[in-house]
Each structure stands twice: as structure tokens, then as C-alpha cells.
N, C-alpha and C positions, 0 to 999 in steps of 0.2 A: 129773505132780505131783499128789498128792492134797491134800485140804483141810488135813490135819494138817501136812504138810510145808510147804505154802504159808504157813500161819500161823507155824510155827516159824522159817522163813527170814525172814519179814516182821518178826517180833519181834526177831530178832538184828540185822536191818538198821535197827531202830527206825523203821519206817514209821508214819505217823499211826494211832493205835489204832482210832479209830472207822472210818476208811477201811479199815483192814486187815480188820476183822470184816465190814464190809458187802461189801467186794469178794470176800471168801472165800465168803460166802453166794451172791453173784451168780454167781461162777464155778463153784461146786461144788454149790450147792443145800443147803449145810450150814453150820452155825456153825463146824464144824471141831473143836469140843470136846464133842460130844454123846456120845462114847464114853469108856470108862474108859482105853483105850489112849492116846487123844489127851490126856486129862487127865494121865496119868502122864508123857507126853513133855513137856508144859508144865511140870510140876513139876521135871523133870530140867533143863530149860533155865533155869528161874528159880533153882534152887538153885546153878546155875553162876555166877550173878551175884555179884560181890563185895559189893554192897549194893543195896537196893531203892530206886532213885531215883523221882522223880515219874512217869517214863514207866512203870516197872514197876508202880507202884501203880495208875495209871490203867488199865493193861492188865489187871491182876488184877480190879479192880472191874467192868470191862465184861465180861470173860470169865465171871466168876462169875455175873453177871446173865444173860448169854446162856445159860449152862448151866441156870440155875434156870428159865428160860422154855422150855427145850427138853424136851418130855415124855419123849423117849427117854433123857435123861441125868438126869432128876430123881431117880431112885432109886439111881443109881450115881455119886455125886459123890465124888471122891477126898478122903479126910480130910486128906491132906497139902496138897492144893490149898486146902481150906477154911482150914487153919491158916496157910498162907502169905498168903492173902487177908486174914484177920483181922489178922495181924501188919502187913501193908502198910497197911491202913486205919487202924491205930492210930498209925502213925508221924507225927511232926510234918512238916508240909509247908512249913515256913518257908523252906527252901532253894529251893522252887519257886514262891514267891509273886510272882516278877517282880523282886524287889530284887536277888537274885543268881541268875543263870541257872545251872542245872546242866549240866555237860558230861559225857557218858558215852560209853564206847566202843561203837561199832556194828560188827558183823561182817557183811559181804556174802559169802554163800556161793554158789558157782557151780561149774560143771564145764566143763572144756575138754578135749576129746579123751578123755572118760571119766575124767579125773583131777580130784578135788575140790580146790578152792582157797578160801581166805578172804582178803578184803581188809578191813583194819581202818582205821576212821576215827573221829573224835570229833565227836559231834553235840550241839549246844546245845539246851536246852529253849526258848530265846527265839528267836522268828522274826526278831527284829531282828539277830541274829548271822548275817548272810547268809553269812559266810565259814565258818561251822560248820554248814552245812546241805548236804544233797545234793539238788539240784534236778532237775526232770524231764529237761531237755535234757542235763544232766551224766550222768544214768543212761543215756540213749540213746547218747551218745558213748562211754561206758564199754563198752556192749555191742557197738557197732560196731567199736571197737578190738579187743576180744576175738575178734571174728569174723574178724580178719585181712583184712578187705575194704579197709582203708585202707593206704596206702603208708607203713608205719611201720618195717618190719623193717630192722635195721642203721642206722637213722637216729638222729641226735641231736635230741631233741625238747624244745621249750620250751612250757610251758602257761602262759597268762596268765589271771589271775583263778582260780587253781587251787582256791581255796576249801577244802573239806574234804580234798582230795587223793586222791579215789577213783581217778582215772585212773592213778595211780602204778603199781599192780599190773598193770592191763590193758596199759599200755605195755610193761612188762617182759615179760609173757607173749607179747605180739605181736612181740617181738624187737627192741625199741628198744635202741640201743647205750647211750644215756644219756638222762637226763631232768632238766630244770631246771623246778621248780615255782615260780611267782611269784604274789605278791599284793601288795596296796596298802600294807600297813604291817607293822611288826615283830610286832604281836600275831598277825596272820594267818600270818606266816612262822614264828613260834615254834610254832604249831600244826602247820604243814607239816613242820617239823623233827621234831616228835613223831611224826607219821604215818610219816615215813621210817624213824625208829628202830623203831617198832612193827612195821613190815612188813619189817624187816631189809634195807633197801634202800640203806643208806648207801654201798655200794660202786658204785652206778650212778645215784644220784639226789642232788640237793641243792636247797635252797630259797633264794630271794633276794627282796628287795623290788623291786617294779616298779609304780609308781602310774601307771595309764593316763591319768589326768586331768592329770598334770603333764607338760608337753611335754618338758622336759629329761630327766625320768625315763623317759618312754616312748621317747625317743631312744636310751636305753641298750640297747633291744632290738636295735638295729642293731649294737651292739658285741659281741653274742654270736656272734663270728665262726665258731665251730665248729658252730653249730646248723644243721640242715637243714629242720626242720618246726616251724611254729607252730600250736598248737591252742588252742581256747577253747570254753566252753559256758556258756550262760545268762549272758552278760556284756553283753547288749544290752537288758536288761529296762527300762532307763530311756532314753528318747530322748536325754537329755543325755550318755549314755555312748557312743552310737553313733559319733560323730565321733572320740572318743578311741580306741575300739577299732579303727576302720578306719585311723586314723593309725598306730597301732602295727603293724598288719599291713603297711602301706605301707612304713614305715621298715625293717622286718625284711626284706621281700622285695626291696627295692631296694638293700640295703646291700652286697651282694657279687654283682656281675653274673656272676662266674665260677662261682657255685654255682647248682644247680638247686633253688631254694628254693620252697616252697609252704606253704599252710596249710589248716586245717580249722576251721570254725566251726559249732557247733550252737546252735540257739536255739528257744525256745518262741514261737509266734506269739501275741502278746498283742493286737496290732492290725495291721490292714493298713497303717496309716500308718507304724508302726515298720518293717515289712518294706520298704516303699517308700523310706523314709529310708535304711535300710542299703544297699540296692542302688544308690541314687543316689549315696551317698557313695563306694561302691566304684568306680563308674564315673568319678566326678569325680577319683579318685586314679589312674585309669588301670589299675585292677586287673580281671582277668578272674575271673568266678565261675561255678560250675556247680552246680546242685542235684543232689546224688547220693543223696538220701534213699531213693528207691525202689530204687536199685541195691544198697543195703546192708541195708535194714530187714528183708527176708524171710530173710536169711542170718545175721543177727546172733545172738549167743549170748544166750539169755534166762535170767536167774536168777529172775525173777518176772514174771508177766503184767502186773503193776502198771505197767511202764515206759512204756506208751503211754496210760495213763489218769491224769488229773490227780488231785490230792488232793481236788478238789471232787466227784469221781465223774463228771465230764464228760470227753469225749474231749479229749486234749491234742495239738494239732497241733505237731509238732516238725519242723524243717527242718535238714538238714545240707548245708552247701555246701563245696566246695573252692575255694580262692582261689589264683590264680597271678599272677605279674607279667605285665604286658602284653608 
């Protein structure tokens, strides 16, 4: 993957702009937009946007600044790019001032077996909209599912805390028989319904409310009698959530002893205390867990090198475990 392709994919996936430019330079030794060909590709991608939201405007401002600072591109800056940037910078930014967050479509482009695919989700400009963001462990789980290293084929899968819904397409390509995406409230589930429709997945996927912090609601996970596998990613970011997450896995795995049920949980290591708490809660519930990170990480499908580096630019430690009943 060259610098231009890396940036184009990153833009479509709406990765953080400053991080995207910095990581491109670190990986390829280039801003990615110092040639006319690259600038023309950027223009083509931007012209494909229905409107220029705050993400596009920020992207254009930074890219144009990078090109201006790059000697090799100083004399060959695309006039179309300059026009787009000037237009973007003149637009009102009221919608992105934090009062009303913008939600825009993001496309994750990847290849499986030489065939190109796109997964569409909706990303919020507000970090507080956690259900409308794609987090690092979620990206890692997405790639691990695509690699077909997880036991997903022909299984009925439930995802808890599905958030933006990125794993929907990966599960289908990995051969899942059906998928139920869950999240904590109607707002999040409405977004998941939208993602299902956008990815033409209504024949094999549906969304429903499941609030992990409500014990009665979490108990409903045990009522999903036809499901085989429970998955989750980046849903233990708060220690207060750990017990709720483990309780949900326990209820699901113990609901039907006649079924061979199991689960997968991916998480970003934010502190050793959080990891210790998670493992102790699993043990207290009588659940077996095994760290399978190394077994899958080298064989996973990568759509961007970004996926094991955090948005801060520092290495992001991600762990993937398999959970089984005792």
C-alpha cells in the first residue's frame, strides 16, 4: 500500500485527520499529497462527498498546509484542490461547534481473497457519542473476524455494545449464519438499523436494545436461544462496566447447556488494574478464558496499518480472549 492509497482509505474511514497525516509520513516518509497524481485522487474522493462536513474541512485545511510546506509539491498544486479548500474554509462551521454533532458516512475499504469490499458505518464528530465511533479494539476484532481465524462460520452471532456496527460486514464475509447487533438504548439501535440497511444486510442481521448495566435487561441475553457465539469489543473501558459485561457473558454461556456456546472479547489495555479486574470477574463466574491475540494477529486481514497504533500515536496494546463455560 503506497502513501496515496493509505491516505485515501484513511479519509474514507474518517480516521482522525492529524493522526492520518502524521502516520502516513511515519510509514512512508511522505505526506502522501506531494505529487499531482495524489492531489487529483484527493480531489476525486472529495468530489464524491455529498457535502463537506467539518471532517472534510479539517482534512482539506491540513492537507493544503502540508502540500504548501512540501517543496516537491509547491509548484504543482491542483487548482481543483485549491478551489475545494477555499470553498471548505469559507463554509459556516456552526454545525460542528459542539452544540449539534455532525454524523457522516464512513467507508472502510478492504480486500478479502483479492476481492474488494466496503463496510459502511456512521461516525459522529463528537467524542462523547461513543456508540458512533469506531474504537481500536473494534478495528482489531473486525480484522480478526475477516481473517477467518475465529470460529464464526455457520454460527448465529450476537454482538453486545455493537456501537457503530462495523463488525456486521466482517461477520457475514466470515460465514456467520445470522447476526444480532445490540446496544444500550434506542438511539444506538436506530443507528444500527441504519447501518444494516446501508450494507444491504437486512436478510441476515437485525438490531435490538440490550443494556448491560440493567441486570434484567442483560438477562435477556440468555433468552437468545438460537445464538451460538457472543462477541464484544472495547466495552470494558470503564471498570464500572466490567462486572456487567462478564455477567452478560455468564448468562449467555450458561443459558443452554445442550449448546456448545462460547464468546470472544477484544479490549484495549488502559490499565493493568482493569485487566486484573476482568480476569478475576471471569474466574469468579466460573468462566474459562484464553488469550488468543498472538494466534490471530499475524494472520488477520489488514485494511490499514493504523489498527495497532492508537490515535495518540503511541502503541496500543489490544488483547483478544476466547471465553468458554466451565
